[in-house]
N, C-alpha and C positions, 0 to 999 in steps of 0.2 A: 699612293693612296690605297688603303685596304679596300678590297672588293667585298661588298656585303651581300649576303644571301637575300634574294628578292622576297621570299616568303616569310622569313623570320626576322630579318634585319640584322642577324648576327654576322660577324666577319666570315668570309668564305673559308672553308676548311675547318671551321669550328664544328665539333660534333653536336648534333641536336640532342637536347635532353629527351630521354625516353618518356613517352606518354605515361602518366601515372594511372594506375588502375583505381577506379573509384573505391574509396575506403568503405563506403556503406555496402556496396555489392559484395566485397570480400567478407564483411562482417556477417551479412545475411547468409552467405554461402557456408561460413563456418557454423552458424547456428543450425542450418539445415542438415549438414553432415553430422553434427553432434547428435541431433535428435534422431536421425535415421540410424546412426550407430547404436544409440541406446535402445531403440526399439528392436533392432536385430539381435542385440545381446539378450534382451528380455525374452524374445521369442525363442532363442536358442536355449536359454535356461529352462523355460517352461516345458520343453520337450523331455526333460529329465526329472520333472517334478510332478507330483499328483496335481491335477487341475484344481482340486479342492483347496490346495495351499497356494498355488501360483498359476493362475490362468494366464495364457499368453495374450499379447496385444490384439491378435486377431479375434480371439474369443471375447475379449473385453469390448472390442469395437462392435462386434455383432450384438452384444448385450446393450451397448449404448444406443445403437440404432433401434433396437427393440423398445427400450424405454422411451426414446424420443418419439417413435411412432405412436406409442400408446398415449403420449401427452404427459406421462408421469414425470420424466426428467425435466422438461421445460417448466412445469409447475414448481418443482422443488427449487430449481435455479431462480425463478422469479421471486419466490418467498424469501430465500436466503439473501438475495441481492437487496430486497426491500429492507430487511432487518439490518444488514450491514450498513447500507447507505444512510438509513434513518439515524441509527445510533452514531455513526461517524460524523454526520453533519451536525447533529444536536451537540455532540461533545465538542466539536470545533467551535461552534457558535458560542458556547459557554466558556471555553478555555481561552480563546484568543483575547477577548477584552479583559478577562480576569487576569491573565498573565501579563498583559501590558500594564494594568493597574498595579499589580503586585510588584512588578519589576521596578516601578518608579516610586512607590510608597513603601518606605522601609519598614514602618510599623506593621503594615499589613503583611509584608513578606515574612517578617520575623514571627508574627502570630501564626501564619500558616505553615511555617517550616516544620514544626514537629509532626503535624498531620501529614504533610507531604512525605516526609521521611518514613512515616509509618505505613501509609496506605500504598505507596509505590512498590512495597515488597509483598503486598497481599494480592495474589492473582484474582482476576474476575471470577474464575470458576469457584473460588472459595465462598462467594456470595450467592451461588446458584440456588442453594436451598432456601436462603433467606428471601431472595427475590421471588421465588415461587410462593412462599408463605405470605409475603407482604403484598405482592402485586398480582398473584394468581398465575395461571398457566397460559394466559393469552400472550399477545404480542408485546405488551408493556414490559413484562419481566425480562424478556430476551433483549429488547431494545435497550432497556436500562443497563444491562450488563455491558453491552457494547459501548454505551455512553461512558460508563465508568472506565472501560479499557482505553478508549481514545482520549478522554478528557485529560487524564494525568500526563500522557505523553505530550500532547500539544501544549498543555499548560507549562510543563517544565521546559520545553524547548523555547517557548515564548519568553519566559523569564530569563533563560540563559542568553537569548538574543538581546534583550533589553540591558542586561547587566554587562554585556560585552561592548556596548556603545562607548566610544571615546568621549569622556567628559568635556574635552576641549571643544568638540563639535557642539555640544549642548550649550556651553557657555558662549560660544561665538554666535549662535542663533539668538540667545537671550540678549547679548550685547547689541544685536541688530534690531532689537525691539520685538522679537517674536513672542506672541502670547502662548499660553499653555496649550491651547488648541492647535496653534500653528506649529509649535514645537513637536507636538504629537504627530501631526499629519506630514510634516516636512522632514523631520529628522528621525524620530523614534520608530515609527511604523516602517519607513523604507529600510532603515538599518536592521530591522528585526525580520523582514520578510524572508530572507534565506533560511533562518531558523524555523520560522513558522511553516514554510513549505516542506522542509525536511521532517518536521514533526507530524505534519498531516500525512505524508507518505508512509512514515513508520506506523502511525496510528491505524492506517488502513489495513496494513498487514496484520496487526494485532487484532483488529476487528474481525477479520476472517477466521482467525484462530478461535476467538471467543464465540462466534456464532455457531461453530461446530459443537463446542462444549454445551452451549445453551440448547441446541437442538437434539442432543443425545438424550436429554431428560425432559419429559413432559412436553413433547412436541409431536405433531401428527403430519408435519410437512417440513420441507427444507432438505438440503443435501446432507446435513448431519443426521437427520432422521433416516434418510435413505441408507446411509452407511450402517447405522445401528440396526435398523429393521432387517437389512440384508444379512447381517451377521446372525441374527436369530434363525433365519431360514437356510443358513449355510450357503448363501449365494455369494461366494467370494468374488465372482465376476462383477456382480453389482456393487460390491464394496470397492473394487478397483475403479469402476465407473464413477462412483462418488468421489473418490480421491482425485482422479484425473480431472473431473469436472471442477472441483474446488481449485485446483492449480490453474486451470484455464480461466476460471472466473477471476481469480486474483490477478493473473497476467493481463487480462483484458482491462480490469479496473485500473491497474497501474499504467497501462499504455494510454488509456483515456486521460488519466490524471496528468501524465507527463505531457501529453498533447495540449491539454487545456492550460497548463502552466508554462508552455514554451516561451511566450513573450516575457513572462516574469523571470524565468530561468536565464534567458539570454541577457536581459537587462542587468541582472544582479550576479551574473556569472556563477549560477548554481549548477553544479555538475553531478548528475546521477543518472 
């Protein structure tokens, strides 16, 4: 009779499997080393370049502390976040139901197709002047540009998700007596959720790009305004503070979105 190891239950003499290092810890260590390496390279390059053109991360950090202490940077961040999230949410609320409807109603989809194919190639920045003329220089014009930017992305992703549904699933549900509302809630929406979530995440990134363009013109607050105004006064360090802040804002928003959609992503095997 083979003698088993008391602790593992494996036959005696069998090599124990080496304990696996947690994958998440290794991933975060790689992230940390990559960021530290990039900062060191940046600092090294700044030693050989005029600070007016390339301030080092230490100088940028001091400027960030200065702007934070004065309350200027938190104010700009709050304003930009408000504009991005407002436009993104409004665009999603409009795009998702319209995309579900257009995905199922062929006549509506065909009628909208030429407009979709036209406007999806027109960037939001092209409407900046018109938005200022039509809606003024207040918050409405800036939020409207972000709504435009996010709406088309979510709308197109939603339509693509509806169109990708297997017709046999729809027929099977109809044969079982499902009404149109039940068909929508039990088949169409669940099958489209991965595309909707992907569209929402993509639209959020585009929204951050759009808010910078909107704040560069006719704005007195926001991170985009900070970058533009700092350029006028040759404060390159402030410009870098604005750029780094935008990246961190987007990263935080994406992390929160991924955390909030974790149950949905696990259920529908959405990987990103």
